[in-house]
N, C-alpha and C positions, 0 to 999 in steps of 0.2 A: 531790371534788377530790383528785387525787394529791398526796402530799407528797414532795418531792424531797430527795435527800441525795447526799453525796460520801463514798465509802469510800476510806480510805487504808491501804494495806498497807505498814507501816513496814519490813518485811523487805527491801523493794526500793527504798526512797528512797536516792538517791545524793548528796543534798545539793547539787544543781546550782543551786538557787534559781530555776529557770525559772518556777516557779509564782508566785513573788513578783514577778518582772519582768512577767510576763503580766498579773497582777492590777493592778499599779500602772499599766501602760500602758492597760489596758482602761478603768479608772475615772478615769484622770488624777489620781490621788492625789498630794498633795504629799509631799516627802521625809519619811520617818518614819511615814507612814500607809499601811496595807496591809490587805487582807482576809485574807491568809494570810502566815504567817511560818515560816521553817525555823530550828529551833534545833539546835545541835550539842552532843552529849553525849559526852565522852571519859572512859573509865574503863578499869580493868584487869580482865581476866578470864582466869583460868588462866595468869597470868604474861605475858599479851599485852595490848597497848594496843588497845582497841576504840573505834570512833567510831560512834555512831548519829545519824541525822538524823531529827528529828521535826517534820514540818509541822503547824501548828495554825492554826485559823481564828480571826479576831478578830471583834469586834462590827461591823466594817465589811462583812463578807461577806454578800452577798444572793444567793449562788449565780449571779451574773451574770444576773439576771432579764431585763434589757434585751437582753443579748447573745443569750440563748437564744431570744428571740422574733424577733430580727433575723437571725441567721445560720443557714445551712442545716444545719450539723452539730448545733446545739442544745446544745453543751457549754459549761460555764463555761470561762473563759480558762485557769485553772490546770490543769484536766483536759486541755484541748486541747493545751497546750504542755508537759506533763509528759514529760520525756525518758526517764524510766525506766518510764513507764506504770504507776506504782504507785497511780494514782488512777482511780476509776471513778465515773461519774455515772449516776443512775437513780432510780427510786422507792425510798422507804425500804423497802417490802416486798420488792422485788427484791434489794436489796443485803443485807438482813438474812439472807437465806437462805444467803449464802456466808460469813458471819461464823464459824460453828463450825469451818470448815475452815482458818481462818487463825489463826496463833499470835499475830501482832502487828498487829492491824488496829483501826481506829477508824472510826466512822460519824458524820459531821457532818450534822445536819439543820437546816433553817432554818424558823423559825416564819413561817407565811404572814402574820401580822399585823404583822411587823416591816418 
């Protein structure tokens, strides 16, 4: 059985929070509960203010298992609605091959037993 994952390339996240909204609507979570959250980090670098946006997954994320079996595109809601297209969905093996080429990326996998 293939193990699925989501790859996030942090270099391209714009902090739009579309992933959070899509997740909350897909799962009908109450306010304050979400499968993905975007955090903003502000810092100074070379005399300039920088802002990085870091999406991270919570314990509520199941990679939209029900949605993937129901909808034709087969994508989790956060990936489908990501405006900057900084998220990719696929098998862990597929996505791992592109990690060495990316300076600021993370791979989120979901345990099938969860």
